PARO-44067 format. One record per residue (C-alpha): residue number from 0; residue in one letter; x, y, z. Coordinates in steps of 0.05 Angstrom, whole numbers, plus 5000, padded with zeros to 4 digits. Each point is the difference from the previous one (the first is absolute). Example, Ala and Ser with C-alpha at 12.3 -4.5 7.8 and 13.67 -1.06 7.14 Angstrom:
<rs>
<r nr="0" rest="A" east="5246" north="4910" up="5156"/>
<r nr="1" rest="S" east="5027" north="5069" up="4987"/>
</rs>
This chain:
<rs>
<r nr="0" rest="M" east="6951" north="5097" up="3209"/>
<r nr="1" rest="E" east="5034" north="4997" up="4932"/>
<r nr="2" rest="F" east="5057" north="4951" up="4992"/>
<r nr="3" rest="I" east="5058" north="5002" up="4951"/>
<r nr="4" rest="L" east="4975" north="4935" up="4969"/>
<r nr="5" rest="S" east="4935" north="5035" up="4981"/>
<r nr="6" rest="K" east="5040" north="5047" up="4954"/>
<r nr="7" rest="Y" east="5009" north="4941" up="4953"/>
<r nr="8" rest="I" east="4939" north="4956" up="5010"/>
<r nr="9" rest="G" east="4930" north="5009" up="5028"/>
<r nr="10" rest="P" east="4931" north="4968" up="5009"/>
<r nr="11" rest="G" east="4979" north="4967" up="4935"/>
<r nr="12" rest="T" east="5070" north="4991" up="4973"/>
<r nr="13" rest="R" east="5004" north="4934" up="4962"/>
<r nr="14" rest="L" east="5054" north="4952" up="5022"/>
<r nr="15" rest="Q" east="5027" north="4932" up="4982"/>
<r nr="16" rest="L" east="5026" north="4950" up="5051"/>
<r nr="17" rest="Q" east="5054" north="4951" up="4978"/>
<r nr="18" rest="K" east="5029" north="4941" up="5037"/>
<r nr="19" rest="I" east="5051" north="4949" up="4976"/>
<r nr="20" rest="V" east="4981" north="4929" up="5019"/>
<r nr="21" rest="R" east="5055" north="4948" up="4993"/>
<r nr="22" rest="S" east="4991" north="4925" up="4994"/>
<r nr="23" rest="K" east="5026" north="4952" up="5053"/>
<r nr="24" rest="T" east="5061" north="4984" up="4956"/>
<r nr="25" rest="D" east="5009" north="5075" up="4986"/>
<r nr="26" rest="E" east="5009" north="4983" up="4926"/>
<r nr="27" rest="N" east="4936" north="5035" up="4979"/>
<r nr="28" rest="K" east="4967" north="5063" up="5023"/>
<r nr="29" rest="E" east="4933" north="5032" up="4988"/>
<r nr="30" rest="I" east="4983" north="5074" up="5006"/>
<r nr="31" rest="R" east="4932" north="5010" up="5031"/>
<r nr="32" rest="T" east="4968" north="5066" up="4983"/>
<r nr="33" rest="Y" east="4937" north="5032" up="5029"/>
<r nr="34" rest="D" east="4967" north="5067" up="4984"/>
<r nr="35" rest="S" east="4972" north="5044" up="5055"/>
<r nr="36" rest="R" east="4993" north="5073" up="5020"/>
<r nr="37" rest="V" east="5020" north="5046" up="5057"/>
<r nr="38" rest="I" east="4946" north="5014" up="5053"/>
<r nr="39" rest="D" east="5041" north="5047" up="5044"/>
<r nr="40" rest="I" east="5070" north="5024" up="5020"/>
<r nr="41" rest="L" east="5007" north="4987" up="5074"/>
<r nr="42" rest="S" east="5072" north="5024" up="5010"/>
<r nr="43" rest="D" east="5065" north="5005" up="4961"/>
<r nr="44" rest="E" east="5010" north="4925" up="5013"/>
<r nr="45" rest="K" east="4929" north="4973" up="4996"/>
<r nr="46" rest="V" east="4949" north="4998" up="4944"/>
<r nr="47" rest="E" east="4931" north="4969" up="5001"/>
<r nr="48" rest="I" east="4976" north="4963" up="4937"/>
<r nr="49" rest="S" east="4939" north="4961" up="4980"/>
<r nr="50" rest="M" east="5009" north="4925" up="5000"/>
<r nr="51" rest="P" east="5012" north="4977" up="4928"/>
<r nr="52" rest="F" east="4956" north="4956" up="4957"/>
<r nr="53" rest="E" east="5022" north="4949" up="4948"/>
<r nr="54" rest="K" east="4942" north="4999" up="4952"/>
<r nr="55" rest="T" east="4942" north="4993" up="5049"/>
<r nr="56" rest="K" east="5040" north="4966" up="5055"/>
<r nr="57" rest="L" east="5021" north="5041" up="5061"/>
<r nr="58" rest="I" east="5074" north="4992" up="5016"/>
<r nr="59" rest="L" east="5011" north="5002" up="5076"/>
<r nr="60" rest="L" east="5072" north="5023" up="5009"/>
<r nr="61" rest="S" east="5035" north="4968" up="5059"/>
<r nr="62" rest="I" east="5032" north="5039" up="5057"/>
<r nr="63" rest="D" east="5075" north="5011" up="4992"/>
<r nr="64" rest="E" east="5000" north="4981" up="4926"/>
<r nr="65" rest="E" east="5046" north="5045" up="4961"/>
<r nr="66" rest="Y" east="4984" north="5031" up="4932"/>
<r nr="67" rest="N" east="5027" north="5049" up="4951"/>
<r nr="68" rest="L" east="4950" north="5057" up="4992"/>
<r nr="69" rest="F" east="4995" north="5040" up="4936"/>
<r nr="70" rest="F" east="4958" north="5063" up="5000"/>
<r nr="71" rest="Y" east="4973" north="5028" up="4934"/>
<r nr="72" rest="T" east="4997" north="5076" up="5007"/>
<r nr="73" rest="E" east="4991" north="5058" up="4952"/>
<r nr="74" rest="N" east="5075" north="5016" up="5010"/>
<r nr="75" rest="G" east="5023" north="4930" up="4984"/>
<r nr="76" rest="L" east="5011" north="4933" up="5034"/>
<r nr="77" rest="Y" east="5025" north="4994" up="5072"/>
<r nr="78" rest="Q" east="5024" north="4937" up="5035"/>
<r nr="79" rest="C" east="5016" north="4976" up="5070"/>
<r nr="80" rest="S" east="5004" north="4936" up="5041"/>
<r nr="81" rest="A" east="4950" north="4990" up="5055"/>
<r nr="82" rest="R" east="4971" north="4947" up="5047"/>
<r nr="83" rest="V" east="4929" north="4987" up="5021"/>
<r nr="84" rest="A" east="4995" north="5028" up="5071"/>
<r nr="85" rest="E" east="4924" north="4994" up="5011"/>
<r nr="86" rest="R" east="4938" north="4978" up="4964"/>
<r nr="87" rest="Y" east="4927" north="5010" up="5018"/>
<r nr="88" rest="K" east="4928" north="5007" up="4975"/>
<r nr="89" rest="N" east="4962" north="5066" up="5008"/>
<r nr="90" rest="N" east="4930" north="5010" up="4973"/>
<r nr="91" rest="K" east="5007" north="4939" up="4955"/>
<r nr="92" rest="V" east="5066" north="5027" up="4971"/>
<r nr="93" rest="Y" east="5062" north="4958" up="5010"/>
<r nr="94" rest="S" east="5063" north="5041" up="5010"/>
<r nr="95" rest="A" east="5074" north="4990" up="5014"/>
<r nr="96" rest="I" east="5051" north="5047" up="5032"/>
<r nr="97" rest="F" east="5069" north="4995" up="4969"/>
<r nr="98" rest="E" east="5062" north="5023" up="5037"/>
<r nr="99" rest="L" east="5055" north="5024" up="4953"/>
<r nr="100" rest="T" east="5066" north="4964" up="5007"/>
<r nr="101" rest="S" east="5036" north="5043" up="4948"/>
<r nr="102" rest="N" east="4997" north="5072" up="4977"/>
<r nr="103" rest="L" east="4950" north="5019" up="4946"/>
<r nr="104" rest="R" east="5037" north="5013" up="4935"/>
<r nr="105" rest="K" east="4983" north="5016" up="4928"/>
<r nr="106" rest="F" east="5001" north="4937" up="4958"/>
<r nr="107" rest="Q" east="5036" north="5006" up="4933"/>
<r nr="108" rest="R" east="4995" north="4931" up="4969"/>
<r nr="109" rest="R" east="4930" north="5010" up="4974"/>
<r nr="110" rest="D" east="5006" north="4948" up="4946"/>
<r nr="111" rest="Y" east="4991" north="4944" up="5051"/>
<r nr="112" rest="Y" east="4932" north="5025" up="5023"/>
<r nr="113" rest="R" east="4938" north="4965" up="4979"/>
<r nr="114" rest="F" east="4936" north="5036" up="4981"/>
<r nr="115" rest="S" east="4934" north="4962" up="5006"/>
<r nr="116" rest="C" east="4960" north="5003" up="4936"/>
<r nr="117" rest="A" east="4957" north="4961" up="4951"/>
<r nr="118" rest="L" east="5031" north="5005" up="4931"/>
<r nr="119" rest="E" east="4989" north="4955" up="4940"/>
<r nr="120" rest="M" east="5062" north="4964" up="4974"/>
<r nr="121" rest="K" east="5016" north="4948" up="4947"/>
<r nr="122" rest="T" east="5055" north="4949" up="5009"/>
<r nr="123" rest="R" east="5033" north="4939" up="4969"/>
<r nr="124" rest="T" east="5058" north="4954" up="5015"/>
<r nr="125" rest="L" east="5065" north="5017" up="4963"/>
<r nr="126" rest="Q" east="5026" north="4948" up="4951"/>
<r nr="127" rest="A" east="5069" north="4969" up="5008"/>
<r nr="128" rest="D" east="5032" north="5046" up="4948"/>
<r nr="129" rest="E" east="4970" north="5060" up="5034"/>
<r nr="130" rest="V" east="5027" north="4978" up="5068"/>
<r nr="131" rest="R" east="5069" north="4992" up="4971"/>
<r nr="132" rest="A" east="4996" north="5071" up="4972"/>
<r nr="133" rest="I" east="4981" north="5026" up="5069"/>
<r nr="134" rest="E" east="5058" north="4963" up="5033"/>
<r nr="135" rest="K" east="5047" north="5035" up="4951"/>
<r nr="136" rest="K" east="4966" north="5066" up="5019"/>
<r nr="137" rest="E" east="4971" north="5006" up="4930"/>
<r nr="138" rest="T" east="4929" north="5019" up="4982"/>
<r nr="139" rest="P" east="4959" north="4941" up="4974"/>
<r nr="140" rest="S" east="4961" north="5010" up="4936"/>
<r nr="141" rest="D" east="4927" north="5018" up="5013"/>
<r nr="142" rest="T" east="4964" north="4944" up="4963"/>
<r nr="143" rest="E" east="4925" north="4996" up="4993"/>
<r nr="144" rest="R" east="4989" north="4941" up="5047"/>
<r nr="145" rest="P" east="4934" north="4996" up="5037"/>
<r nr="146" rest="L" east="4995" north="5037" up="5067"/>
<r nr="147" rest="Q" east="4958" north="4983" up="5061"/>
<r nr="148" rest="K" east="4959" north="5050" up="5039"/>
<r nr="149" rest="C" east="5013" north="5013" up="5074"/>
<r nr="150" rest="V" east="4995" north="5057" up="5052"/>
<r nr="151" rest="I" east="5056" north="5038" up="5035"/>
<r nr="152" rest="V" east="4983" north="5008" up="5074"/>
<r nr="153" rest="D" east="5062" north="5039" up="5020"/>
<r nr="154" rest="I" east="5058" north="5031" up="4963"/>
<r nr="155" rest="S" east="5068" north="5031" up="5014"/>
<r nr="156" rest="G" east="5062" north="5021" up="4963"/>
<r nr="157" rest="G" east="5031" north="4932" up="5017"/>
<r nr="158" rest="G" east="4943" north="4953" up="4982"/>
<r nr="159" rest="L" east="4926" north="4986" up="5008"/>
<r nr="160" rest="R" east="4949" north="4951" up="5027"/>
<r nr="161" rest="F" east="4944" north="4973" up="4956"/>
<r nr="162" rest="V" east="4943" north="4950" up="5003"/>
<r nr="163" rest="S" east="4977" north="4953" up="4945"/>
<r nr="164" rest="T" east="4960" north="4937" up="4989"/>
<r nr="165" rest="Y" east="5063" north="4964" up="4974"/>
<r nr="166" rest="V" east="5066" north="4983" up="5033"/>
<r nr="167" rest="Y" east="5071" north="5019" up="4980"/>
<r nr="168" rest="E" east="5059" north="4960" up="5026"/>
<r nr="169" rest="V" east="5045" north="5031" up="5053"/>
<r nr="170" rest="N" east="5064" north="5027" up="4967"/>
<r nr="171" rest="S" east="4968" north="5002" up="4931"/>
<r nr="172" rest="M" east="5010" north="5061" up="4957"/>
<r nr="173" rest="V" east="4937" north="5037" up="4979"/>
<r nr="174" rest="L" east="4985" north="5056" up="4950"/>
<r nr="175" rest="C" east="4953" north="5053" up="5029"/>
<r nr="176" rest="K" east="4959" north="5053" up="4963"/>
<r nr="177" rest="Y" east="4960" north="5053" up="5036"/>
<r nr="178" rest="F" east="4982" north="5074" up="4997"/>
<r nr="179" rest="L" east="5011" north="5056" up="5051"/>
<r nr="180" rest="W" east="4971" north="5070" up="4998"/>
<r nr="181" rest="I" east="5060" north="5047" up="5002"/>
<r nr="182" rest="N" east="5001" north="5074" up="4983"/>
<r nr="183" rest="G" east="4932" north="4997" up="4968"/>
<r nr="184" rest="E" east="5019" north="4941" up="4956"/>
<r nr="185" rest="N" east="4982" north="4926" up="5004"/>
<r nr="186" rest="K" east="5070" north="4973" up="4992"/>
<r nr="187" rest="E" east="5013" north="4927" up="4982"/>
<r nr="188" rest="F" east="5053" north="4959" up="5037"/>
<r nr="189" rest="T" east="5028" north="4936" up="4971"/>
<r nr="190" rest="L" east="5046" north="4969" up="5052"/>
<r nr="191" rest="V" east="5032" north="4935" up="5020"/>
<r nr="192" rest="G" east="4995" north="4971" up="5070"/>
<r nr="193" rest="K" east="5019" north="4939" up="5040"/>
<r nr="194" rest="I" east="4947" north="4964" up="5042"/>
<r nr="195" rest="L" east="5023" north="5000" up="5073"/>
<r nr="196" rest="S" east="4941" north="4966" up="5033"/>
<r nr="197" rest="V" east="4931" north="4972" up="4985"/>
<r nr="198" rest="K" east="4943" north="4985" up="5049"/>
<r nr="199" rest="Q" east="4928" north="4981" up="4995"/>
<r nr="200" rest="S" east="4948" north="5051" up="5022"/>
<r nr="201" rest="E" east="4969" north="4986" up="5068"/>
<r nr="202" rest="N" east="4931" north="5023" up="4977"/>
<r nr="203" rest="R" east="5000" north="4974" up="4929"/>
<r nr="204" rest="P" east="5034" north="4933" up="4986"/>
<r nr="205" rest="D" east="4999" north="5014" up="4924"/>
<r nr="206" rest="V" east="5042" north="5063" up="5008"/>
<r nr="207" rest="Y" east="5075" north="5003" up="5009"/>
<r nr="208" rest="E" east="5043" north="5057" up="5026"/>
<r nr="209" rest="H" east="5068" north="5010" up="4967"/>
<r nr="210" rest="R" east="5058" north="5044" up="5024"/>
<r nr="211" rest="L" east="5046" north="5024" up="4944"/>
<r nr="212" rest="Q" east="5066" north="5037" up="4999"/>
<r nr="213" rest="Y" east="5021" north="5040" up="4938"/>
<r nr="214" rest="V" east="5061" north="4977" up="4961"/>
<r nr="215" rest="N" east="5046" north="5046" up="4961"/>
<r nr="216" rest="M" east="4954" north="5059" up="5009"/>
<r nr="217" rest="D" east="5017" north="5066" up="4966"/>
<r nr="218" rest="N" east="5011" north="5057" up="5051"/>
<r nr="219" rest="D" east="4953" north="5047" up="4962"/>
<r nr="220" rest="K" east="4943" north="4949" up="5005"/>
<r nr="221" rest="R" east="5014" north="4990" up="5074"/>
<r nr="222" rest="E" east="4996" north="5075" up="5012"/>
<r nr="223" rest="D" east="4935" north="5003" up="4961"/>
<r nr="224" rest="I" east="4970" north="4946" up="5045"/>
<r nr="225" rest="I" east="5024" north="5036" up="5062"/>
<r nr="226" rest="K" east="4969" north="5065" up="4975"/>
<r nr="227" rest="Y" east="4934" north="4964" up="4987"/>
<r nr="228" rest="I" east="5001" north="4971" up="5071"/>
<r nr="229" rest="F" east="5013" north="5066" up="5034"/>
<r nr="230" rest="D" east="4949" north="5038" up="4958"/>
<r nr="231" rest="A" east="4948" north="4947" up="5016"/>
<r nr="232" rest="E" east="5020" north="5002" up="5075"/>
<r nr="233" rest="R" east="4993" north="5076" up="5000"/>
<r nr="234" rest="T" east="4930" north="4995" up="4970"/>
<r nr="235" rest="T" east="4981" north="4947" up="5052"/>
<r nr="236" rest="L" east="5026" north="5043" up="5057"/>
<r nr="237" rest="Q" east="4961" north="5060" up="4976"/>
<r nr="238" rest="K" east="4936" north="4959" up="4997"/>
<r nr="239" rest="Q" east="5013" north="4973" up="5070"/>
<r nr="240" rest="R" east="5012" north="5069" up="5029"/>
<r nr="241" rest="Y" east="4937" north="5026" up="4968"/>
<r nr="242" rest="G" east="4960" north="4942" up="5028"/>
<r nr="243" rest="L" east="5030" north="5008" up="5070"/>
<r nr="244" rest="Y" east="4998" north="5075" up="5007"/>
<r nr="245" rest="G" east="4946" north="5022" up="4953"/>
<r nr="246" rest="D" east="5002" north="5064" up="4959"/>
<r nr="247" rest="V" east="5065" north="5037" up="5018"/>
<r nr="248" rest="E" east="4975" north="5067" up="4975"/>
<r nr="249" rest="E" east="4937" north="4994" up="5043"/>
<r nr="250" rest="K" east="5041" north="4984" up="5063"/>
<r nr="251" rest="R" east="5040" north="5064" up="4991"/>
</rs>
């Protein structure tokens, strides 16, 4: 039986699970994000997905936990709220059944979506005069100060997450330089961001993960980043569909 939900998503569709976790004092909050994929559409209210991994660690989702689900499709990004109704293991595959608690809708605020990647970046801390210029919404002069190498692990139109062997202070302002392949061109981005959080890697004590939010970003640059993300997502989806279903022409 074909369900209405299957008109928008299907087996193999990549999705992202997001959950906001607040501290006991409710002063701080953390957004936990996991990547997964759809196994099957069970009804217009239920979807089966594979249990997500964080690096090599299996994340066992708890029954009745609520998440925002974001489905990456060839026709755009779709979002809904859902709760974990069931979870089980079948043939060594861990699965979870989500029951939708809201209607599926097309998601428009694409700039807040993070794309997992591995991109080289160079950074440095802004000097006091540069920070003052940023606070006045001016562009600081691009001086030839030494830059440090790091790696972007996910990126969005609103910010990025990167890992490095050095540590920036939370709330510090950082200059970032990296390249993105857009419209057949390796385009350079020189942006300023604020460090929101820093944590030590669980697997490597000499590596630190930083979360950064862009500051005073030009709208054209933001749109370029969003275009890069969706072009890269489209390529990933095409590869996943080929791997899951084989040669489309041959199946016809």
